[in-house]
N, CA, C and O of each residue as an XYZ file, in Angstrom:
844
protein
N      21.366     52.752    -12.721
C      22.205     51.572    -12.934
C      22.173     50.664    -11.703
O      22.043     49.445    -11.823
N      22.296     51.281    -10.503
C      22.262     50.499     -9.279
C      20.903     49.841     -9.087
O      20.808     48.697     -8.642
N      19.829     50.599     -9.439
C      18.487     50.040     -9.291
C      18.291     48.851    -10.226
O      17.671     47.861     -9.839
N      18.809     48.933    -11.446
C      18.682     47.837    -12.402
C      19.398     46.593    -11.890
O      18.863     45.487    -11.967
N      20.614     46.775    -11.366
C      21.354     45.636    -10.810
C      20.634     45.050     -9.597
O      20.604     43.834     -9.405
N      20.047     45.944     -8.771
C      19.327     45.491     -7.594
C      18.130     44.633     -8.004
O      17.844     43.614     -7.375
N      17.432     45.053     -9.067
C      16.292     44.277     -9.549
C      16.729     42.893    -10.020
O      16.050     41.893     -9.785
N      17.884     42.860    -10.694
C      18.412     41.586    -11.181
C      18.694     40.651    -10.011
O      18.366     39.465    -10.061
N      19.311     41.198     -8.945
C      19.645     40.384     -7.782
C      18.376     39.860     -7.096
O      18.317     38.711     -6.658
N      17.351     40.744     -7.015
C      16.088     40.337     -6.392
C      15.418     39.231     -7.190
O      14.931     38.255     -6.619
N      15.394     39.383     -8.531
C      14.792     38.360     -9.387
C      15.552     37.043     -9.270
O      14.947     35.971     -9.230
N      16.901     37.130     -9.216
C      17.714     35.927     -9.082
C      17.443     35.237     -7.751
O      17.353     34.011     -7.690
N      17.314     36.032     -6.674
C      17.048     35.478     -5.356
C      15.688     34.789     -5.315
O      15.559     33.697     -4.762
N      14.676     35.427     -5.900
C      13.344     34.841     -5.941
C      13.335     33.536     -6.727
O      12.671     32.571     -6.349
N      14.085     33.524     -7.825
C      14.167     32.316     -8.643
C      14.803     31.170     -7.870
O      14.338     30.032     -7.931
N      15.879     31.485     -7.136
C      16.549     30.459     -6.341
C      15.640     29.935     -5.232
O      15.616     28.736     -4.956
N      14.885     30.849     -4.592
C      13.977     30.429     -3.532
C      12.888     29.518     -4.071
O      12.518     28.541     -3.419
N      12.373     29.826     -5.246
C      11.348     28.989     -5.859
C      11.899     27.614     -6.194
O      11.227     26.600     -6.008
N      13.135     27.592     -6.690
C      13.755     26.316     -7.048
C      13.964     25.441     -5.812
O      13.760     24.228     -5.849
N      14.379     26.090     -4.704
C      14.624     25.347     -3.484
C      13.323     24.843     -2.873
O      13.274     23.731     -2.348
N      12.270     25.654     -2.940
C      11.024     25.320     -2.268
C      10.164     24.323     -3.021
O       9.360     23.618     -2.411
N      10.319     24.252     -4.340
C       9.402     23.428     -5.118
C      10.110     22.472     -6.063
O       9.675     22.264     -7.195
N      11.225     21.884     -5.578
C      11.925     20.921     -6.411
C      11.086     19.675     -6.576
O      10.388     19.282     -5.642
N      11.133     19.024     -7.765
C      10.351     17.819     -7.996
C      10.663     16.730     -6.983
O       9.778     15.963     -6.604
N      11.947     16.653     -6.530
C      12.328     15.608     -5.600
C      11.536     15.734     -4.300
O      11.074     14.734     -3.750
N      11.380     16.974     -3.807
C      10.639     17.170     -2.570
C       9.168     16.836     -2.761
O       8.546     16.239     -1.883
N       8.614     17.215     -3.896
C       7.200     16.981     -4.149
C       6.885     15.509     -4.304
O       5.758     15.087     -4.044
N       7.885     14.700     -4.734
C       7.642     13.287     -5.019
C       8.159     12.350     -3.939
O       8.254     11.144     -4.169
N       8.493     12.873     -2.774
C       8.983     12.017     -1.686
C       7.905     11.015     -1.307
O       6.764     11.392     -1.039
N       8.271      9.728     -1.285
C       7.305      8.666     -0.967
C       7.601      7.998      0.371
O       6.807      7.191      0.854
N       8.750      8.336      0.974
C       9.090      7.707      2.253
C      10.430      8.198      2.762
O      10.971      9.193      2.281
N      10.959      7.478      3.748
C      12.235      7.861      4.329
C      12.964      6.629      4.835
O      12.349      5.613      5.160
N      14.291      6.738      4.895
C      15.126      5.666      5.426
C      15.080      5.743      6.944
O      15.423      6.768      7.533
N      14.657      4.658      7.570
C      14.584      4.639      9.032
C      15.473      3.524      9.581
O      15.541      2.432      9.018
N      16.133      3.811     10.658
C      17.018      2.871     11.351
C      18.075      2.245     10.445
O      18.154      1.020     10.353
N      18.896      3.070      9.769
C      20.009      2.496      9.005
C      21.088      2.001      9.960
O      21.574      2.762     10.797
N      21.461      0.745      9.839
C      22.482      0.157     10.698
C      23.646     -0.327      9.835
O      23.440     -1.082      8.884
N      24.842      0.094     10.153
C      26.006     -0.307      9.371
C      26.158      0.540      8.122
O      25.735      1.695      8.071
N      26.771     -0.064      7.120
C      27.074      0.653      5.889
C      25.887      0.584      4.921
O      25.782     -0.343      4.118
N      25.004      1.573      5.009
C      23.812      1.660      4.161
C      23.990      2.844      3.212
O      24.262      3.964      3.643
N      23.833      2.579      1.916
C      24.059      3.602      0.899
C      22.789      3.849      0.091
O      21.951      2.960     -0.060
N      22.663      5.066     -0.425
C      21.507      5.430     -1.253
C      21.995      6.029     -2.569
O      22.833      6.931     -2.582
N      21.457      5.513     -3.677
C      21.719      6.079     -4.997
C      20.455      6.795     -5.425
O      19.468      6.161     -5.799
N      20.484      8.128     -5.370
C      19.306      8.904     -5.731
C      19.027      8.801     -7.221
O      19.948      8.684     -8.029
N      17.764      8.843     -7.574
C      17.347      8.735     -8.963
C      18.019      9.816     -9.799
O      17.976     10.995     -9.449
N      18.634      9.415    -10.895
C      19.291     10.360    -11.786
C      20.748     10.612    -11.473
O      21.443     11.266    -12.250
N      21.236     10.090    -10.316
C      22.632     10.278     -9.942
C      23.442      9.020    -10.248
O      22.875      7.964    -10.529
N      24.765      9.136    -10.193
C      25.646      8.015    -10.544
C      26.476      7.526     -9.368
O      27.168      6.514     -9.482
N      26.419      8.224     -8.241
C      27.212      7.833     -7.082
C      26.331      7.614     -5.857
O      25.424      8.394     -5.568
N      26.629      6.526     -5.147
C      25.940      6.248     -3.885
C      26.454      7.202     -2.817
O      27.598      7.653     -2.862
N      25.591      7.500     -1.860
C      26.004      8.290     -0.701
C      25.483      7.636      0.573
O      24.526      6.863      0.540
N      26.113      7.950      1.676
C      25.776      7.336      2.961
C      24.353      7.716      3.361
O      23.976      8.887      3.316
N      23.574      6.717      3.751
C      22.206      6.972      4.193
C      22.212      7.564      5.596
O      23.049      7.212      6.428
N      21.283      8.457      5.845
C      21.152      9.057      7.165
C      19.744      8.787      7.708
O      18.830      8.454      6.953
N      19.587      8.933      9.009
C      18.303      8.681      9.651
C      17.247      9.645      9.119
O      17.471     10.854      9.073
N      16.079      9.096      8.713
C      14.959      9.868      8.172
C      15.282     10.539      6.845
O      14.669     11.546      6.488
N      16.232      9.989      6.122
C      16.587     10.513      4.807
C      15.426     10.285      3.837
O      14.999      9.143      3.672
N      14.894     11.344      3.180
C      13.762     11.172      2.263
C      14.173     10.448      0.981
O      15.305     10.587      0.519
N      13.249      9.677      0.415
C      13.503      8.951     -0.829
C      12.320      9.120     -1.772
O      11.195      9.382     -1.347
N      12.601      8.966     -3.065
C      11.565      9.048     -4.090
C      11.574      7.757     -4.898
O      12.522      6.975     -4.822
N      10.525      7.541     -5.662
C      10.484      6.367     -6.531
C      11.689      6.357     -7.468
O      12.015      7.375     -8.079
N      12.342      5.213     -7.576
C      13.508      5.098     -8.451
C      14.826      5.136     -7.705
O      15.851      4.719     -8.245
N      14.823      5.634     -6.455
C      16.041      5.602     -5.642
C      16.413      4.149     -5.330
O      15.543      3.280     -5.266
N      17.700      3.897     -5.138
C      18.163      2.556     -4.795
C      18.848      2.586     -3.431
O      19.634      3.485     -3.134
N      18.535      1.593     -2.616
C      19.148      1.461     -1.291
C      20.000      0.204     -1.280
O      19.512     -0.888     -1.574
N      21.284      0.361     -0.938
C      22.203     -0.783     -0.899
C      22.694     -0.987      0.530
O      23.101     -0.040      1.203
N      22.650     -2.222      0.973
C      23.181     -2.569      2.292
C      24.395     -3.470      2.114
O      24.332     -4.483      1.417
N      25.493     -3.094      2.745
C      26.711     -3.891      2.673
C      26.651     -5.028      3.704
O      25.627     -5.232      4.356
N      27.759     -5.763      3.842
C      27.811     -6.889      4.764
C      27.539     -6.425      6.190
O      28.085     -5.419      6.644
N      26.682     -7.178      6.893
C      26.289     -6.908      8.271
C      25.600     -5.553      8.436
O      25.608     -4.975      9.523
N      25.009     -5.053      7.360
C      24.250     -3.801      7.429
C      22.788     -4.086      7.088
O      22.482     -5.048      6.384
N      21.913     -3.260      7.581
C      20.491     -3.403      7.277
C      19.799     -2.085      7.570
O      20.353     -1.216      8.243
N      18.584     -1.945      7.059
C      17.826     -0.737      7.351
C      16.345     -0.987      7.080
O      15.960     -2.004      6.501
N      15.543     -0.048      7.507
C      14.124     -0.079      7.215
C      13.761      1.144      6.386
O      14.328      2.223      6.561
N      12.802      0.955      5.478
C      12.283      2.044      4.674
C      10.816      2.205      5.045
O      10.026      1.274      4.881
N      10.449      3.376      5.541
C       9.067      3.637      5.931
C       8.409      4.532      4.896
O       8.836      5.666      4.676
N       7.357      4.009      4.260
C       6.627      4.784      3.262
C       5.662      5.751      3.937
O       5.346      5.611      5.118
N       5.203      6.724      3.177
C       4.304      7.743      3.724
C       2.994      7.166      4.240
O       2.361      7.756      5.115
N       2.582      6.019      3.708
C       1.330      5.416      4.153
C       1.501      4.572      5.417
O       0.545      3.962      5.895
N       2.736      4.539      5.959
C       2.982      3.802      7.187
C       3.540      2.406      6.985
O       3.988      1.776      7.944
N       3.522      1.905      5.742
C       4.066      0.576      5.483
C       5.587      0.603      5.613
O       6.231      1.614      5.334
N       6.147     -0.526      6.041
C       7.583     -0.604      6.314
C       8.201     -1.750      5.523
O       7.666     -2.858      5.501
N       9.323     -1.477      4.878
C      10.093     -2.483      4.152
C      11.430     -2.657      4.856
O      12.115     -1.676      5.144
N      11.807     -3.912      5.137
C      13.109     -4.173      5.754
C      14.082     -4.652      4.689
O      13.792     -5.596      3.954
N      15.222     -4.008      4.609
C      16.259     -4.372      3.652
C      17.398     -5.045      4.415
O      18.085     -4.400      5.207
N      17.597     -6.339      4.176
C      18.628     -7.081      4.894
C      20.012     -6.837      4.286
O      20.142     -6.144      3.276
N      21.043     -7.413      4.912
C      22.417     -7.169      4.483
C      22.677     -7.662      3.061
O      22.049     -8.603      2.577
N      23.629     -6.986      2.412
C      24.076     -7.321      1.069
C      22.897     -7.403      0.082
O      22.734     -8.373     -0.658
N      22.092     -6.341      0.112
C      20.929     -6.271     -0.773
C      20.883     -4.920     -1.460
O      21.456     -3.940     -0.983
N      20.188     -4.888     -2.595
C      19.899     -3.631     -3.284
C      18.390     -3.567     -3.501
O      17.813     -4.430     -4.162
N      17.759     -2.544     -2.943
C      16.307     -2.387     -3.030
C      15.986     -1.109     -3.805
O      16.529     -0.044     -3.511
N      15.102     -1.224     -4.793
C      14.665     -0.067     -5.567
C      13.369      0.459     -4.987
O      12.383     -0.272     -4.889
N      13.367      1.717     -4.606
C      12.175      2.344     -4.032
C      11.106      2.463     -5.113
O      11.349      3.018     -6.185
N       9.946      1.946     -4.824
C       8.854      2.019     -5.788
C       7.526      1.895     -5.060
O       7.171      0.822     -4.572
N       6.810      2.980     -4.993
C       5.484      2.962     -4.390
C       4.545      3.759     -5.272
O       4.617      4.986     -5.340
N       3.662      3.037     -5.948
C       2.690      3.692     -6.811
C       1.528      4.205     -5.975
O       1.164      3.598     -4.968
N       0.951      5.316     -6.390
C      -0.208      5.860     -5.691
C      -1.395      4.942     -5.908
O      -1.770      4.690     -7.053
N      -2.004      4.430     -4.832
C      -3.109      3.483     -5.000
C      -4.332      4.123     -5.638
O      -4.685      5.260     -5.324
N      -4.974      3.389     -6.531
C      -6.216      3.831     -7.152
C      -7.383      3.424     -6.253
O      -7.198      2.614     -5.345
N      -8.586      3.967     -6.487
C      -9.752      3.520     -5.705
C      -9.943      2.008     -5.768
O     -10.318      1.387     -4.774
N      -9.686      1.408     -6.945
C      -9.812     -0.050     -7.082
C      -8.806     -0.773     -6.197
O      -9.130     -1.791     -5.586
N      -7.568     -0.239     -6.126
C      -6.551     -0.835     -5.264
C      -6.987     -0.795     -3.802
O      -6.844     -1.776     -3.073
N      -7.526      0.368     -3.380
C      -7.906      0.530     -1.984
C      -9.049     -0.406     -1.602
O      -9.105     -0.907     -0.479
N      -9.966     -0.636     -2.556
C     -11.056     -1.580     -2.294
C     -10.506     -2.994     -2.223
O     -10.892     -3.773     -1.351
N      -9.601     -3.329     -3.142
C      -9.072     -4.689     -3.224
C      -8.303     -5.085     -1.971
O      -8.389     -6.231     -1.530
N      -7.553     -4.153     -1.394
C      -6.736     -4.488     -0.227
C      -7.390     -4.082      1.094
O      -6.806     -4.258      2.163
N      -8.616     -3.534      1.011
C      -9.351     -3.222      2.233
C      -8.833     -2.013      2.985
O      -9.026     -1.909      4.197
N      -8.171     -1.089      2.281
C      -7.614      0.084      2.953
C      -8.696      0.905      3.648
O      -8.474      1.438      4.735
N      -9.866      1.007      3.018
C     -10.927      1.827      3.582
C     -11.837      1.091      4.543
O     -12.823      1.664      5.007
N     -11.539     -0.165      4.858
C     -12.405     -0.946      5.727
C     -12.296     -0.462      7.176
O     -11.196     -0.246      7.684
N     -13.429     -0.298      7.824
C     -13.432      0.148      9.216
C     -13.291     -1.036     10.167
O     -12.550     -0.963     11.148
N     -13.989     -2.108      9.884
C     -13.906     -3.320     10.693
C     -14.008     -4.533      9.775
O     -14.409     -4.411      8.617
N     -13.644     -5.699     10.294
C     -13.889     -6.936      9.564
C     -14.466     -7.956     10.538
O     -14.204     -7.907     11.740
N     -15.251     -8.874      9.999
C     -15.956     -9.857     10.822
C     -15.376    -11.244     10.547
O     -15.234    -11.645      9.391
N     -15.047    -11.968     11.603
C     -14.501    -13.316     11.476
C     -15.585    -14.340     11.791
O     -16.190    -14.305     12.863
N     -15.826    -15.245     10.858
C     -16.815    -16.293     11.059
C     -16.205    -17.513     11.717
O     -15.021    -17.509     12.055
N     -17.003    -18.566     11.905
C     -16.483    -19.792     12.524
C     -15.442    -20.457     11.637
O     -15.514    -20.364     10.411
N     -14.472    -21.129     12.255
C     -13.405    -21.795     11.508
C     -13.968    -22.947     10.680
O     -14.873    -23.659     11.115
N     -13.413    -23.115      9.477
C     -13.820    -24.204      8.598
C     -12.586    -24.883      8.030
O     -11.577    -24.226      7.776
N     -12.657    -26.173      7.831
C     -11.536    -26.920      7.265
C     -11.386    -26.586      5.787
O     -12.377    -26.617      5.057
N     -10.176    -26.266      5.322
C      -9.969    -25.893      3.916
C     -10.394    -26.965      2.918
O     -10.758    -26.646      1.786
N     -10.353    -28.222      3.323
C     -10.695    -29.286      2.377
C     -12.195    -29.565      2.318
O     -12.629    -30.495      1.638
N     -12.991    -28.758      3.032
C     -14.434    -28.979      3.047
C     -15.173    -28.164      1.994
O     -16.356    -28.403      1.755
N     -14.501    -27.206      1.361
C     -15.172    -26.395      0.348
C     -14.162    -25.871     -0.667
O     -12.973    -25.736     -0.377
N     -14.661    -25.583     -1.852
C     -13.841    -25.046     -2.933
C     -14.123    -23.548     -3.028
O     -15.169    -23.138     -3.531
N     -13.186    -22.735     -2.542
C     -13.400    -21.291     -2.498
C     -13.640    -20.695     -3.875
O     -14.378    -19.717     -4.000
N     -13.034    -21.263     -4.912
C     -13.173    -20.708     -6.254
C     -14.584    -20.859     -6.808
O     -14.934    -20.210     -7.793
N     -15.402    -21.715     -6.181
C     -16.761    -21.961     -6.660
C     -17.821    -21.202     -5.855
O     -19.017    -21.362     -6.095
N     -17.386    -20.389     -4.916
C     -18.333    -19.641     -4.085
C     -18.712    -18.329     -4.770
O     -17.846    -17.612     -5.271
N     -20.001    -18.024     -4.790
C     -20.482    -16.746     -5.309
C     -20.784    -15.809     -4.152
O     -21.453    -16.187     -3.191
N     -20.289    -14.591     -4.254
C     -20.483    -13.583     -3.217
C     -21.534    -12.574     -3.669
O     -21.586    -12.213     -4.844
N     -22.364    -12.123     -2.743
C     -23.417    -11.171     -3.100
C     -23.597    -10.145     -1.991
O     -23.479    -10.461     -0.807
N     -23.885     -8.918     -2.392
C     -24.190     -7.839     -1.451
C     -25.568     -7.288     -1.785
O     -25.829     -6.896     -2.923
N     -26.443     -7.260     -0.795
C     -27.803     -6.771     -1.005
C     -28.092     -5.584     -0.097
O     -27.600     -5.516      1.029
N     -28.886     -4.659     -0.594
C     -29.350     -3.506      0.205
C     -30.866     -3.496      0.155
O     -31.461     -3.424     -0.920
N     -31.481     -3.568      1.313
C     -32.947     -3.613      1.403
C     -33.526     -4.700      0.498
O     -34.484     -4.474     -0.242
N     -32.922     -5.883      0.577
C     -33.360     -7.080     -0.162
C     -33.139     -6.992     -1.677
O     -33.648     -7.830     -2.422
N     -32.393     -5.995     -2.134
C     -32.084     -5.864     -3.562
C     -30.588     -6.107     -3.785
O     -29.747     -5.451     -3.170
N     -30.268     -7.055     -4.669
C     -28.866     -7.355     -4.953
C     -28.222     -6.172     -5.668
O     -28.695     -5.747     -6.722
N     -27.134     -5.637     -5.089
C     -26.452     -4.496     -5.709
C     -25.059     -4.874     -6.217
O     -24.500     -4.170     -7.058
N     -24.500     -5.963     -5.721
C     -23.216     -6.454     -6.192
C     -23.216     -7.978     -6.120
O     -23.712     -8.567     -5.160
N     -22.647     -8.608     -7.159
C     -22.531    -10.062     -7.156
C     -21.317    -10.452     -7.979
O     -21.133     -9.980     -9.101
N     -20.496    -11.316     -7.414
C     -19.291    -11.741     -8.131
C     -18.782    -13.051     -7.542
O     -18.985    -13.322     -6.358
N     -18.117    -13.868     -8.368
C     -17.549    -15.121     -7.869
C     -16.243    -14.872     -7.122
O     -15.507    -13.943     -7.456
N     -15.950    -15.682     -6.126
C     -14.717    -15.539     -5.350
C     -13.485    -15.753     -6.220
O     -12.401    -15.281     -5.878
N     -13.635    -16.460     -7.341
C     -12.480    -16.707     -8.210
C     -11.977    -15.434     -8.892
O     -10.921    -15.446     -9.526
N     -12.727    -14.335     -8.764
C     -12.241    -13.066     -9.312
C     -11.040    -12.544     -8.523
O     -10.383    -11.594     -8.950
N     -10.751    -13.156     -7.381
C      -9.548    -12.807     -6.615
C      -8.411    -13.713     -7.091
O      -8.180    -14.782     -6.524
N      -7.707    -13.279     -8.130
C      -6.555    -14.009     -8.688
C      -6.886    -15.455     -9.068
O      -6.028    -16.335     -9.000
N      -8.132    -15.690     -9.466
C      -8.533    -17.031     -9.873
C      -8.997    -17.888     -8.719
O      -9.768    -18.828     -8.912
N      -8.533    -17.573     -7.511
C      -8.905    -18.301     -6.307
C      -8.317    -17.548     -5.112
O      -7.138    -17.195     -5.147
N      -9.092    -17.292     -4.062
C      -8.527    -16.586     -2.900
C      -7.267    -17.236     -2.339
O      -6.435    -16.556     -1.739
N      -7.117    -18.551     -2.531
C      -5.894    -19.223     -2.065
C      -4.669    -18.684     -2.793
O      -3.582    -18.619     -2.219
N      -4.843    -18.293     -4.069
C      -3.714    -17.738     -4.826
C      -3.266    -16.405     -4.229
O      -2.075    -16.094     -4.212
N      -4.222    -15.626     -3.744
C      -3.906    -14.354     -3.094
C      -3.108    -14.596     -1.812
O      -2.146    -13.885     -1.523
N      -3.524    -15.611     -1.050
C      -2.809    -15.946      0.181
C      -1.401    -16.455     -0.120
O      -0.449    -16.121      0.585
N      -1.277    -17.263     -1.171
C       0.035    -17.787     -1.561
C       0.970    -16.657     -1.963
O       2.148    -16.666     -1.606
N       0.450    -15.684     -2.704
C       1.266    -14.525     -3.088
C       1.755    -13.799     -1.838
O       2.917    -13.399     -1.766
N       0.875    -13.628     -0.859
C       1.234    -12.934      0.378
C       2.357    -13.665      1.104
O       3.310    -13.041      1.570
N       2.243    -14.995      1.201
C       3.261    -15.792      1.891
C       4.614    -15.669      1.188
O       5.640    -15.474      1.839
N       4.613    -15.783     -0.136
C       5.862    -15.689     -0.898
C       6.491    -14.303     -0.773
O       7.712    -14.176     -0.683
N       5.653    -13.268     -0.768
C       6.162    -11.901     -0.657
C       6.798    -11.676      0.717
O       7.857    -11.055      0.817
N       6.166    -12.171      1.759
C       6.738    -12.040      3.102
C       8.069    -12.792      3.211
O       9.006    -12.332      3.863
N       8.131    -13.959      2.558
C       9.338    -14.789      2.628
C      10.555    -14.049      2.062
O      11.675    -14.256      2.529
N      10.343    -13.197      1.071
C      11.448    -12.441      0.475
C      12.147    -11.564      1.502
O      13.332    -11.263      1.363
N      11.409    -11.152      2.539
C      11.952    -10.257      3.551
C      12.204    -10.975      4.871
O      12.364    -10.349      5.919
N      12.236    -12.306      4.794
C      12.528    -13.077      5.984
C      11.398    -13.103      6.993
O      11.625    -13.347      8.178
N      10.184    -12.853      6.534
C       9.025    -12.828      7.416
C       8.117    -14.013      7.124
O       8.301    -14.705      6.122
N       7.152    -14.250      7.979
C       6.233    -15.376      7.792
C       4.924    -15.094      8.505
O       4.870    -14.281      9.428
N       3.865    -15.772      8.070
C       2.586    -15.691      8.766
C       2.676    -16.518     10.048
O       3.215    -17.625     10.053
N       2.145    -15.967     11.116
C       2.215    -16.645     12.406
C       0.821    -17.086     12.846
O      -0.172    -16.488     12.432
N       0.732    -18.121     13.676
C      -0.565    -18.579     14.181
C      -1.335    -17.431     14.838
O      -0.772    -16.657     15.612
N      -2.619    -17.332     14.521
C      -3.444    -16.282     15.093
C      -3.585    -15.056     14.220
O      -4.454    -14.220     14.469
N      -2.743    -14.928     13.191
C      -2.846    -13.798     12.278
C      -4.089    -13.924     11.400
O      -4.520    -15.028     11.070
N      -4.655    -12.779     11.028
C      -5.811    -12.737     10.133
C      -5.367    -12.120      8.814
O      -4.786    -11.034      8.800
N      -5.633    -12.799      7.712
C      -5.244    -12.317      6.382
C      -6.496    -12.003      5.573
O      -7.348    -12.872      5.390
N      -6.613    -10.776      5.090
C      -7.707    -10.394      4.207
C      -7.197    -10.518      2.776
O      -6.299     -9.781      2.370
N      -7.760    -11.440      2.015
C      -7.231    -11.729      0.676
C      -7.799    -10.838     -0.411
O      -7.535    -11.072     -1.590
N      -8.569     -9.828     -0.054
C      -9.063     -8.883     -1.045
C     -10.507     -9.149     -1.443
O     -10.993    -10.275     -1.335
N     -11.185     -8.108     -1.902
C     -12.574     -8.246     -2.305
C     -12.680     -8.693     -3.758
O     -11.782     -8.438     -4.561
N     -13.768     -9.353     -4.087
C     -13.978     -9.808     -5.459
C     -14.907     -8.876     -6.221
O     -15.070     -9.021     -7.433
N     -15.515     -7.925     -5.530
C     -16.509     -7.055     -6.160
C     -16.016     -5.610     -6.224
O     -15.218     -5.193     -5.384
N     -16.480     -4.848     -7.203
C     -16.108     -3.435     -7.276
C     -16.777     -2.627     -6.171
O     -17.681     -3.120     -5.496
N     -16.338     -1.402     -5.992
C     -16.884     -0.556     -4.932
C     -18.339     -0.200     -5.225
O     -18.741     -0.034     -6.377
N     -19.116     -0.087     -4.148
C     -20.502      0.355     -4.260
C     -20.523      1.840     -3.944
O     -20.356      2.231     -2.789
N     -20.724      2.665     -4.951
C     -20.668      4.117     -4.782
C     -22.078      4.680     -4.590
O     -22.972      4.452     -5.405
N     -22.250      5.412     -3.504
C     -23.551      5.999     -3.208
C     -23.352      7.245     -2.358
O     -22.378      7.333     -1.610
N     -24.259      8.209     -2.462
C     -24.122      9.458     -1.733
C     -25.404      9.776     -0.964
O     -26.484      9.286     -1.293
N     -25.258     10.603      0.062
C     -26.409     11.133      0.779
C     -27.279     10.080      1.435
O     -26.792      9.080      1.961
N     -28.586     10.332      1.389
C     -29.555      9.455      2.041
C     -29.585      8.063      1.434
O     -30.019      7.109      2.081
N     -29.122      7.940      0.186
C     -29.178      6.645     -0.504
C     -28.312      5.586      0.168
O     -28.478      4.393     -0.084
N     -27.389      6.022      1.023
C     -26.510      5.048      1.673
C     -27.230      4.325      2.812
O     -26.816      3.242      3.223
N     -28.302      4.924      3.317
C     -29.013      4.318      4.441
C     -29.748      3.057      3.998
O     -30.245      2.979      2.875
N     -29.812      2.069      4.896
C     -30.530      0.847      4.573
C     -29.962     -0.357      5.305
O     -29.020     -0.254      6.089
N     -30.569     -1.505      5.020
C     -30.140     -2.768      5.635
C     -29.338     -3.560      4.610
O     -29.847     -3.886      3.537
N     -28.094     -3.866      4.935
C     -27.188     -4.543      4.011
C     -26.932     -5.980      4.476
O     -26.826     -6.259      5.670
N     -26.836     -6.874      3.500
C     -26.511     -8.270      3.775
C     -25.407     -8.718      2.825
O     -25.561     -8.655      1.606
N     -24.292     -9.172      3.394
C     -23.219     -9.754      2.595
C     -23.322    -11.262      2.667
O     -23.111    -11.850      3.728
N     -23.643    -11.895      1.551
C     -23.868    -13.346      1.516
C     -22.642    -14.039      0.926
O     -22.304    -13.836     -0.240
N     -21.985    -14.850      1.735
C     -20.785    -15.560      1.303
C     -21.041    -17.060      1.137
O     -20.125    -17.870      1.277
N     -22.279    -17.420      0.839
C     -22.609    -18.818      0.602
C     -22.360    -19.674      1.829
O     -22.829    -19.342      2.918
N     -21.622    -20.785      1.671
C     -21.376    -21.696      2.801
C     -20.535    -21.084      3.915
O     -20.448    -21.650      5.004
N     -19.915    -19.939      3.657
C     -19.112    -19.288      4.689
C     -19.962    -18.444      5.634
O     -19.484    -18.023      6.687
N     -21.220    -18.195      5.266
C     -22.106    -17.435      6.133
C     -22.469    -16.068      5.595
O     -22.136    -15.723      4.461
N     -23.161    -15.284      6.426
C     -23.625    -13.955      6.052
C     -23.197    -12.917      7.087
O     -22.968    -13.223      8.257
N     -23.098    -11.674      6.602
C     -22.804    -10.537      7.476
C     -23.875     -9.484      7.220
O     -24.177     -9.175      6.068
N     -24.446     -8.936      8.275
C     -25.504     -7.935      8.119
C     -25.105     -6.616      8.784
O     -24.344     -6.594      9.752
N     -25.633     -5.532      8.245
C     -25.333     -4.207      8.781
C     -26.473     -3.273      8.406
O     -27.008     -3.347      7.300
N     -26.843     -2.392      9.332
C     -27.889     -1.407      9.072
C     -27.335     -0.010      9.278
O     -26.786      0.299     10.335
N     -27.483      0.839      8.257
C     -27.049      2.226      8.337
C     -28.290      3.108      8.428
O     -29.173      3.043      7.573
N     -28.347      3.917      9.453
C     -29.520      4.776      9.664
C     -29.157      6.246      9.496
O     -30.018      7.115      9.636
């Protein structure tokens, strides 16, 4: 009888440990509350009551962060991006896992970028420029610049408006990458070696050799 009860207690303990160690909330943490100042509250997904935010408090998609008067905080996502929540605001945590297409579009995997000579915006129509990538004199990717939201200027405008929501702005000297217009070039092994040329029409060319 004692052994049977002991087994029950052991099974119950193991079950509780598994529940504590592998809760969905822990597995789905996308960031944490950093530098909460003043009265900052968090409404966890699925709950009905706000609770006081604490430093490095983990959050998941769907959580809500509320800042009262003269309060503010920062939310740092796992990828290092930071969102600032100003006073008297309610922010819903939402960070989708980027797809390979997303990472190519925003240049997440880019090692370096090359800046060409400055050009006056009224001297060319970006939406009419065709972009091409060649490897060993063979075109492997070609697409019009208008594939970036209809015009790369639209991508820049979206960026400016998004920053404005958080009280931020583009400053002189900043470099903005408005995203690629072409899909990823997938290659493995020795096939990656060669001489590459990125042709941006009137904006110039970029060359690279992989050995």
